[in-house]
PyMOL Python script that loads the backbone (N, CA, C, O; Angstrom):
from pymol import cmd

cmd.read_pdbstr("""\
ATOM      1  N   THR A   1     -99.585 131.972-100.470  1.00  0.00           N
ATOM      2  CA  THR A   1     -99.311 132.069 -99.045  1.00  0.00           C
ATOM      3  C   THR A   1     -99.393 133.526 -98.590  1.00  0.00           C
ATOM      4  O   THR A   1     -99.412 134.450 -99.403  1.00  0.00           O
ATOM      5  N   ALA A   2     -99.439 133.701 -97.297  1.00  0.00           N
ATOM      6  CA  ALA A   2     -99.505 135.052 -96.733  1.00  0.00           C
ATOM      7  C   ALA A   2     -98.231 135.830 -97.053  1.00  0.00           C
ATOM      8  O   ALA A   2     -98.282 137.031 -97.321  1.00  0.00           O
ATOM      9  N   GLU A   3     -97.092 135.142 -97.024  1.00  0.00           N
ATOM     10  CA  GLU A   3     -95.822 135.813 -97.343  1.00  0.00           C
ATOM     11  C   GLU A   3     -95.823 136.333 -98.779  1.00  0.00           C
ATOM     12  O   GLU A   3     -95.379 137.452 -99.035  1.00  0.00           O
ATOM     13  N   ALA A   4     -96.313 135.538 -99.698  1.00  0.00           N
ATOM     14  CA  ALA A   4     -96.350 135.948-101.103  1.00  0.00           C
ATOM     15  C   ALA A   4     -97.253 137.168-101.273  1.00  0.00           C
ATOM     16  O   ALA A   4     -96.937 138.072-102.047  1.00  0.00           O
ATOM     17  N   LEU A   5     -98.364 137.197-100.561  1.00  0.00           N
ATOM     18  CA  LEU A   5     -99.269 138.350-100.630  1.00  0.00           C
ATOM     19  C   LEU A   5     -98.608 139.588-100.048  1.00  0.00           C
ATOM     20  O   LEU A   5     -98.755 140.686-100.585  1.00  0.00           O
ATOM     21  N   ASP A   6     -97.874 139.413 -98.947  1.00  0.00           N
ATOM     22  CA  ASP A   6     -97.157 140.541 -98.347  1.00  0.00           C
ATOM     23  C   ASP A   6     -96.118 141.099 -99.318  1.00  0.00           C
ATOM     24  O   ASP A   6     -95.981 142.315 -99.454  1.00  0.00           O
ATOM     25  N   ILE A   7     -95.394 140.218 -99.986  1.00  0.00           N
ATOM     26  CA  ILE A   7     -94.368 140.651-100.935  1.00  0.00           C
ATOM     27  C   ILE A   7     -95.011 141.362-102.118  1.00  0.00           C
ATOM     28  O   ILE A   7     -94.519 142.403-102.553  1.00  0.00           O
ATOM     29  N   ARG A   8     -96.095 140.818-102.639  1.00  0.00           N
ATOM     30  CA  ARG A   8     -96.788 141.479-103.759  1.00  0.00           C
ATOM     31  C   ARG A   8     -97.295 142.848-103.347  1.00  0.00           C
ATOM     32  O   ARG A   8     -97.195 143.812-104.105  1.00  0.00           O
ATOM     33  N   SER A   9     -97.836 142.927-102.151  1.00  0.00           N
ATOM     34  CA  SER A   9     -98.335 144.213-101.655  1.00  0.00           C
ATOM     35  C   SER A   9     -97.194 145.215-101.533  1.00  0.00           C
ATOM     36  O   SER A   9     -97.335 146.373-101.926  1.00  0.00           O
ATOM     37  N   ALA A  10     -96.063 144.770-100.989  1.00  0.00           N
ATOM     38  CA  ALA A  10     -94.900 145.652-100.832  1.00  0.00           C
ATOM     39  C   ALA A  10     -94.367 146.084-102.192  1.00  0.00           C
ATOM     40  O   ALA A  10     -94.017 147.250-102.373  1.00  0.00           O
ATOM     41  N   LEU A  11     -94.301 145.164-103.148  1.00  0.00           N
ATOM     42  CA  LEU A  11     -93.837 145.512-104.495  1.00  0.00           C
ATOM     43  C   LEU A  11     -94.777 146.528-105.146  1.00  0.00           C
ATOM     44  O   LEU A  11     -94.336 147.395-105.901  1.00  0.00           O
ATOM     45  N   GLY A  12     -96.053 146.415-104.855  1.00  0.00           N
ATOM     46  CA  GLY A  12     -97.032 147.331-105.415  1.00  0.00           C
ATOM     47  C   GLY A  12     -96.839 148.768-104.972  1.00  0.00           C
ATOM     48  O   GLY A  12     -97.332 149.693-105.618  1.00  0.00           O
ATOM     49  N   LYS A  13     -96.127 148.959-103.877  1.00  0.00           N
ATOM     50  CA  LYS A  13     -95.895 150.305-103.359  1.00  0.00           C
ATOM     51  C   LYS A  13     -94.626 150.951-103.901  1.00  0.00           C
ATOM     52  O   LYS A  13     -94.333 152.109-103.603  1.00  0.00           O
ATOM     53  N   LEU A  14     -93.881 150.199-104.694  1.00  0.00           N
ATOM     54  CA  LEU A  14     -92.696 150.760-105.332  1.00  0.00           C
ATOM     55  C   LEU A  14     -93.106 151.494-106.606  1.00  0.00           C
ATOM     56  O   LEU A  14     -94.156 151.212-107.185  1.00  0.00           O
ATOM     57  N   ASP A  15     -92.268 152.437-107.036  1.00  0.00           N
ATOM     58  CA  ASP A  15     -92.586 153.092-108.306  1.00  0.00           C
ATOM     59  C   ASP A  15     -92.185 152.162-109.462  1.00  0.00           C
ATOM     60  O   ASP A  15     -91.529 151.140-109.258  1.00  0.00           O
ATOM     61  N   ARG A  16     -92.586 152.534-110.647  1.00  0.00           N
ATOM     62  CA  ARG A  16     -92.390 151.678-111.832  1.00  0.00           C
ATOM     63  C   ARG A  16     -90.925 151.288-112.031  1.00  0.00           C
ATOM     64  O   ARG A  16     -90.617 150.124-112.284  1.00  0.00           O
ATOM     65  N   GLU A  17     -90.024 152.267-111.915  1.00  0.00           N
ATOM     66  CA  GLU A  17     -88.601 151.992-112.131  1.00  0.00           C
ATOM     67  C   GLU A  17     -88.050 151.044-111.065  1.00  0.00           C
ATOM     68  O   GLU A  17     -87.280 150.137-111.380  1.00  0.00           O
ATOM     69  N   GLU A  18     -88.439 151.249-109.816  1.00  0.00           N
ATOM     70  CA  GLU A  18     -87.973 150.370-108.737  1.00  0.00           C
ATOM     71  C   GLU A  18     -88.458 148.940-108.958  1.00  0.00           C
ATOM     72  O   GLU A  18     -87.693 147.990-108.792  1.00  0.00           O
ATOM     73  N   LYS A  19     -89.717 148.788-109.328  1.00  0.00           N
ATOM     74  CA  LYS A  19     -90.256 147.450-109.603  1.00  0.00           C
ATOM     75  C   LYS A  19     -89.482 146.778-110.726  1.00  0.00           C
ATOM     76  O   LYS A  19     -89.127 145.602-110.640  1.00  0.00           O
ATOM     77  N   LYS A  20     -89.227 147.545-111.782  1.00  0.00           N
ATOM     78  CA  LYS A  20     -88.502 147.000-112.938  1.00  0.00           C
ATOM     79  C   LYS A  20     -87.133 146.481-112.513  1.00  0.00           C
ATOM     80  O   LYS A  20     -86.731 145.383-112.899  1.00  0.00           O
ATOM     81  N   LEU A  21     -86.418 147.278-111.715  1.00  0.00           N
ATOM     82  CA  LEU A  21     -85.084 146.859-111.261  1.00  0.00           C
ATOM     83  C   LEU A  21     -85.154 145.612-110.389  1.00  0.00           C
ATOM     84  O   LEU A  21     -84.341 144.702-110.546  1.00  0.00           O
ATOM     85  N   ILE A  22     -86.108 145.561-109.479  1.00  0.00           N
ATOM     86  CA  ILE A  22     -86.262 144.386-108.603  1.00  0.00           C
ATOM     87  C   ILE A  22     -86.563 143.140-109.437  1.00  0.00           C
ATOM     88  O   ILE A  22     -85.967 142.085-109.217  1.00  0.00           O
ATOM     89  N   TYR A  23     -87.480 143.260-110.387  1.00  0.00           N
ATOM     90  CA  TYR A  23     -87.822 142.108-111.229  1.00  0.00           C
ATOM     91  C   TYR A  23     -86.640 141.655-112.078  1.00  0.00           C
ATOM     92  O   TYR A  23     -86.370 140.459-112.187  1.00  0.00           O
ATOM     93  N   LEU A  24     -85.938 142.614-112.676  1.00  0.00           N
ATOM     94  CA  LEU A  24     -84.783 142.239-113.495  1.00  0.00           C
ATOM     95  C   LEU A  24     -83.725 141.531-112.651  1.00  0.00           C
ATOM     96  O   LEU A  24     -83.168 140.512-113.059  1.00  0.00           O
ATOM     97  N   ARG A  25     -83.458 142.085-111.472  1.00  0.00           N
ATOM     98  CA  ARG A  25     -82.373 141.548-110.644  1.00  0.00           C
ATOM     99  C   ARG A  25     -82.735 140.224-109.984  1.00  0.00           C
ATOM    100  O   ARG A  25     -81.964 139.267-110.049  1.00  0.00           O
ATOM    101  N   TYR A  26     -83.898 140.163-109.352  1.00  0.00           N
ATOM    102  CA  TYR A  26     -84.215 139.009-108.515  1.00  0.00           C
ATOM    103  C   TYR A  26     -85.132 137.979-109.159  1.00  0.00           C
ATOM    104  O   TYR A  26     -85.020 136.790-108.859  1.00  0.00           O
ATOM    105  N   TYR A  27     -86.021 138.398-110.023  1.00  0.00           N
ATOM    106  CA  TYR A  27     -86.908 137.428-110.666  1.00  0.00           C
ATOM    107  C   TYR A  27     -86.286 136.877-111.942  1.00  0.00           C
ATOM    108  O   TYR A  27     -86.480 135.709-112.279  1.00  0.00           O
ATOM    109  N   ASN A  28     -85.538 137.719-112.650  1.00  0.00           N
ATOM    110  CA  ASN A  28     -84.892 137.285-113.895  1.00  0.00           C
ATOM    111  C   ASN A  28     -83.416 136.976-113.704  1.00  0.00           C
ATOM    112  O   ASN A  28     -82.754 136.522-114.638  1.00  0.00           O
ATOM    113  N   ASP A  29     -82.891 137.213-112.506  1.00  0.00           N
ATOM    114  CA  ASP A  29     -81.508 136.883-112.142  1.00  0.00           C
ATOM    115  C   ASP A  29     -80.488 137.520-113.097  1.00  0.00           C
ATOM    116  O   ASP A  29     -79.541 136.870-113.540  1.00  0.00           O
ATOM    117  N   ILE A  30     -80.702 138.794-113.398  1.00  0.00           N
ATOM    118  CA  ILE A  30     -79.789 139.531-114.277  1.00  0.00           C
ATOM    119  C   ILE A  30     -78.818 140.321-113.397  1.00  0.00           C
ATOM    120  O   ILE A  30     -79.225 140.908-112.394  1.00  0.00           O
ATOM    121  N   THR A  31     -77.557 140.336-113.767  1.00  0.00           N
ATOM    122  CA  THR A  31     -76.560 141.036-112.964  1.00  0.00           C
ATOM    123  C   THR A  31     -76.759 142.548-113.028  1.00  0.00           C
ATOM    124  O   THR A  31     -77.357 143.074-113.966  1.00  0.00           O
ATOM    125  N   VAL A  32     -76.246 143.228-112.016  1.00  0.00           N
ATOM    126  CA  VAL A  32     -76.325 144.686-111.970  1.00  0.00           C
ATOM    127  C   VAL A  32     -75.643 145.278-113.203  1.00  0.00           C
ATOM    128  O   VAL A  32     -76.153 146.219-113.811  1.00  0.00           O
ATOM    129  N   ARG A  33     -74.512 144.730-113.560  1.00  0.00           N
ATOM    130  CA  ARG A  33     -73.791 145.221-114.739  1.00  0.00           C
ATOM    131  C   ARG A  33     -74.628 145.082-116.008  1.00  0.00           C
ATOM    132  O   ARG A  33     -74.685 145.999-116.828  1.00  0.00           O
ATOM    133  N   ASP A  34     -75.272 143.934-116.162  1.00  0.00           N
ATOM    134  CA  ASP A  34     -76.100 143.717-117.351  1.00  0.00           C
ATOM    135  C   ASP A  34     -77.336 144.614-117.350  1.00  0.00           C
ATOM    136  O   ASP A  34     -77.754 145.093-118.403  1.00  0.00           O
ATOM    137  N   ILE A  35     -77.920 144.841-116.179  1.00  0.00           N
ATOM    138  CA  ILE A  35     -79.064 145.755-116.084  1.00  0.00           C
ATOM    139  C   ILE A  35     -78.630 147.155-116.517  1.00  0.00           C
ATOM    140  O   ILE A  35     -79.329 147.820-117.281  1.00  0.00           O
ATOM    141  N   ALA A  36     -77.479 147.592-116.026  1.00  0.00           N
ATOM    142  CA  ALA A  36     -76.969 148.918-116.380  1.00  0.00           C
ATOM    143  C   ALA A  36     -76.782 149.030-117.894  1.00  0.00           C
ATOM    144  O   ALA A  36     -77.135 150.047-118.491  1.00  0.00           O
ATOM    145  N   GLN A  37     -76.231 147.993-118.507  1.00  0.00           N
ATOM    146  CA  GLN A  37     -76.041 148.009-119.958  1.00  0.00           C
ATOM    147  C   GLN A  37     -77.382 148.032-120.689  1.00  0.00           C
ATOM    148  O   GLN A  37     -77.546 148.762-121.666  1.00  0.00           O
ATOM    149  N   MET A  38     -78.338 147.232-120.215  1.00  0.00           N
ATOM    150  CA  MET A  38     -79.661 147.172-120.846  1.00  0.00           C
ATOM    151  C   MET A  38     -80.363 148.525-120.810  1.00  0.00           C
ATOM    152  O   MET A  38     -80.986 148.944-121.785  1.00  0.00           O
ATOM    153  N   LEU A  39     -80.250 149.202-119.663  1.00  0.00           N
ATOM    154  CA  LEU A  39     -80.964 150.460-119.465  1.00  0.00           C
ATOM    155  C   LEU A  39     -80.156 151.684-119.890  1.00  0.00           C
ATOM    156  O   LEU A  39     -80.686 152.793-119.957  1.00  0.00           O
ATOM    157  N   GLY A  40     -78.873 151.475-120.175  1.00  0.00           N
ATOM    158  CA  GLY A  40     -78.020 152.576-120.599  1.00  0.00           C
ATOM    159  C   GLY A  40     -77.729 153.576-119.493  1.00  0.00           C
ATOM    160  O   GLY A  40     -77.606 154.775-119.743  1.00  0.00           O
ATOM    161  N   ILE A  41     -77.618 153.073-118.266  1.00  0.00           N
ATOM    162  CA  ILE A  41     -77.290 153.932-117.125  1.00  0.00           C
ATOM    163  C   ILE A  41     -76.090 153.349-116.398  1.00  0.00           C
ATOM    164  O   ILE A  41     -75.799 152.162-116.546  1.00  0.00           O
ATOM    165  N   PRO A  42     -75.381 154.172-115.605  1.00  0.00           N
ATOM    166  CA  PRO A  42     -74.210 153.668-114.905  1.00  0.00           C
ATOM    167  C   PRO A  42     -74.547 152.554-113.902  1.00  0.00           C
ATOM    168  O   PRO A  42     -75.621 152.540-113.300  1.00  0.00           O
ATOM    169  N   LYS A  43     -73.617 151.643-113.744  1.00  0.00           N
ATOM    170  CA  LYS A  43     -73.773 150.542-112.798  1.00  0.00           C
ATOM    171  C   LYS A  43     -74.016 151.079-111.389  1.00  0.00           C
ATOM    172  O   LYS A  43     -74.832 150.533-110.647  1.00  0.00           O
ATOM    173  N   SER A  44     -73.311 152.143-111.020  1.00  0.00           N
ATOM    174  CA  SER A  44     -73.474 152.711-109.680  1.00  0.00           C
ATOM    175  C   SER A  44     -74.894 153.236-109.469  1.00  0.00           C
ATOM    176  O   SER A  44     -75.412 153.181-108.354  1.00  0.00           O
ATOM    177  N   THR A  45     -75.520 153.738-110.517  1.00  0.00           N
ATOM    178  CA  THR A  45     -76.897 154.217-110.419  1.00  0.00           C
ATOM    179  C   THR A  45     -77.848 153.045-110.177  1.00  0.00           C
ATOM    180  O   THR A  45     -78.762 153.133-109.357  1.00  0.00           O
ATOM    181  N   VAL A  46     -77.622 151.956-110.894  1.00  0.00           N
ATOM    182  CA  VAL A  46     -78.444 150.759-110.700  1.00  0.00           C
ATOM    183  C   VAL A  46     -78.285 150.258-109.267  1.00  0.00           C
ATOM    184  O   VAL A  46     -79.272 149.934-108.607  1.00  0.00           O
ATOM    185  N   GLN A  47     -77.042 150.195-108.786  1.00  0.00           N
ATOM    186  CA  GLN A  47     -76.803 149.732-107.419  1.00  0.00           C
ATOM    187  C   GLN A  47     -77.518 150.610-106.402  1.00  0.00           C
ATOM    188  O   GLN A  47     -78.150 150.098-105.478  1.00  0.00           O
ATOM    189  N   TYR A  48     -77.426 151.921-106.562  1.00  0.00           N
ATOM    190  CA  TYR A  48     -78.052 152.853-105.639  1.00  0.00           C
ATOM    191  C   TYR A  48     -79.573 152.687-105.648  1.00  0.00           C
ATOM    192  O   TYR A  48     -80.205 152.627-104.593  1.00  0.00           O
ATOM    193  N   LYS A  49     -80.150 152.615-106.838  1.00  0.00           N
ATOM    194  CA  LYS A  49     -81.600 152.501-106.948  1.00  0.00           C
ATOM    195  C   LYS A  49     -82.105 151.158-106.429  1.00  0.00           C
ATOM    196  O   LYS A  49     -83.181 151.089-105.834  1.00  0.00           O
ATOM    197  N   LEU A  50     -81.338 150.093-106.649  1.00  0.00           N
ATOM    198  CA  LEU A  50     -81.716 148.788-106.106  1.00  0.00           C
ATOM    199  C   LEU A  50     -81.685 148.808-104.581  1.00  0.00           C
ATOM    200  O   LEU A  50     -82.603 148.304-103.934  1.00  0.00           O
ATOM    201  N   LYS A  51     -80.640 149.387-104.009  1.00  0.00           N
ATOM    202  CA  LYS A  51     -80.553 149.461-102.548  1.00  0.00           C
ATOM    203  C   LYS A  51     -81.716 150.247-101.975  1.00  0.00           C
ATOM    204  O   LYS A  51     -82.277 149.869-100.946  1.00  0.00           O
ATOM    205  N   SER A  52     -82.080 151.330-102.628  1.00  0.00           N
ATOM    206  CA  SER A  52     -83.205 152.143-102.188  1.00  0.00           C
ATOM    207  C   SER A  52     -84.508 151.341-102.255  1.00  0.00           C
ATOM    208  O   SER A  52     -85.306 151.367-101.317  1.00  0.00           O
ATOM    209  N   ALA A  53     -84.718 150.638-103.353  1.00  0.00           N
ATOM    210  CA  ALA A  53     -85.927 149.824-103.512  1.00  0.00           C
ATOM    211  C   ALA A  53     -85.961 148.697-102.482  1.00  0.00           C
ATOM    212  O   ALA A  53     -87.014 148.403-101.917  1.00  0.00           O
ATOM    213  N   GLU A  54     -84.817 148.069-102.240  1.00  0.00           N
ATOM    214  CA  GLU A  54     -84.747 146.992-101.248  1.00  0.00           C
ATOM    215  C   GLU A  54     -85.078 147.518 -99.852  1.00  0.00           C
ATOM    216  O   GLU A  54     -85.762 146.851 -99.076  1.00  0.00           O
ATOM    217  N   LYS A  55     -84.594 148.708 -99.544  1.00  0.00           N
ATOM    218  CA  LYS A  55     -84.884 149.310 -98.238  1.00  0.00           C
ATOM    219  C   LYS A  55     -86.383 149.552 -98.087  1.00  0.00           C
ATOM    220  O   LYS A  55     -86.962 149.266 -97.039  1.00  0.00           O
ATOM    221  N   LYS A  56     -87.007 150.080 -99.138  1.00  0.00           N
ATOM    222  CA  LYS A  56     -88.457 150.308 -99.098  1.00  0.00           C
ATOM    223  C   LYS A  56     -89.205 148.996 -98.894  1.00  0.00           C
ATOM    224  O   LYS A  56     -90.157 148.933 -98.115  1.00  0.00           O
ATOM    225  N   LEU A  57     -88.774 147.949 -99.595  1.00  0.00           N
ATOM    226  CA  LEU A  57     -89.419 146.642 -99.436  1.00  0.00           C
ATOM    227  C   LEU A  57     -89.286 146.131 -98.009  1.00  0.00           C
ATOM    228  O   LEU A  57     -90.256 145.652 -97.421  1.00  0.00           O
ATOM    229  N   ARG A  58     -88.085 146.234 -97.457  1.00  0.00           N
ATOM    230  CA  ARG A  58     -87.874 145.788 -96.076  1.00  0.00           C
ATOM    231  C   ARG A  58     -88.781 146.539 -95.105  1.00  0.00           C
ATOM    232  O   ARG A  58     -89.379 145.940 -94.210  1.00  0.00           O
ATOM    233  N   GLU A  59     -88.877 147.853 -95.289  1.00  0.00           N
ATOM    234  CA  GLU A  59     -89.715 148.658 -94.408  1.00  0.00           C
ATOM    235  C   GLU A  59     -91.187 148.270 -94.548  1.00  0.00           C
ATOM    236  O   GLU A  59     -91.904 148.182 -93.551  1.00  0.00           O
ATOM    237  N   GLN A  60     -91.631 148.042 -95.762  1.00  0.00           N
ATOM    238  CA  GLN A  60     -93.019 147.620 -95.997  1.00  0.00           C
ATOM    239  C   GLN A  60     -93.283 146.264 -95.352  1.00  0.00           C
ATOM    240  O   GLN A  60     -94.303 146.072 -94.691  1.00  0.00           O
ATOM    241  N   LEU A  61     -92.364 145.329 -95.547  1.00  0.00           N
ATOM    242  CA  LEU A  61     -92.550 143.996 -95.003  1.00  0.00           C
ATOM    243  C   LEU A  61     -92.488 143.996 -93.486  1.00  0.00           C
ATOM    244  O   LEU A  61     -93.229 143.264 -92.830  1.00  0.00           O
ATOM    245  N   LYS A  62     -91.618 144.801 -92.937  1.00  0.00           N
ATOM    246  CA  LYS A  62     -91.519 144.916 -91.488  1.00  0.00           C
ATOM    247  C   LYS A  62     -92.835 145.457 -90.929  1.00  0.00           C
ATOM    248  O   LYS A  62     -93.309 144.992 -89.893  1.00  0.00           O
ATOM    249  N   GLY A  63     -93.421 146.435 -91.613  1.00  0.00           N
ATOM    250  CA  GLY A  63     -94.694 147.000 -91.202  1.00  0.00           C
ATOM    251  C   GLY A  63     -95.818 145.980 -91.245  1.00  0.00           C
ATOM    252  O   GLY A  63     -96.703 145.985 -90.389  1.00  0.00           O
ATOM    253  N   ASN A  64     -95.782 145.101 -92.244  1.00  0.00           N
ATOM    254  CA  ASN A  64     -96.813 144.064 -92.378  1.00  0.00           C
ATOM    255  C   ASN A  64     -96.689 142.990 -91.314  1.00  0.00           C
ATOM    256  O   ASN A  64     -97.679 142.349 -90.960  1.00  0.00           O
ATOM    257  N   LEU A  65     -95.475 142.784 -90.796  1.00  0.00           N
ATOM    258  CA  LEU A  65     -95.256 141.754 -89.797  1.00  0.00           C
ATOM    259  C   LEU A  65     -95.611 142.229 -88.393  1.00  0.00           C
ATOM    260  O   LEU A  65     -95.873 141.413 -87.509  1.00  0.00           O
ATOM    261  N   SER A  66     -95.622 143.528 -88.186  1.00  0.00           N
ATOM    262  CA  SER A  66     -95.896 144.059 -86.845  1.00  0.00           C
ATOM    263  C   SER A  66     -97.342 143.931 -86.464  1.00  0.00           C
ATOM    264  O   SER A  66     -97.729 144.333 -85.367  1.00  0.00           O
TER     265      SER A  66
END
""", "prot")
cmd.dss("prot")
cmd.show_as("cartoon", "prot")
cmd.util.cbc("prot")
cmd.orient("prot")
């Protein structure tokens, strides 16, 4: 669908680490705490980076809808 293409395009504009976090959290349904443990970084860092990546995705998708 067009929505799926828009999402793939938006994901393609994220850096490698942002993509990894988005996939772990939303495609693999892994908790923020578990992601932090897997990557060996603080939970607050994972939360911050996820929020940043989500914001970029929203901005990309908003741009595609205009």
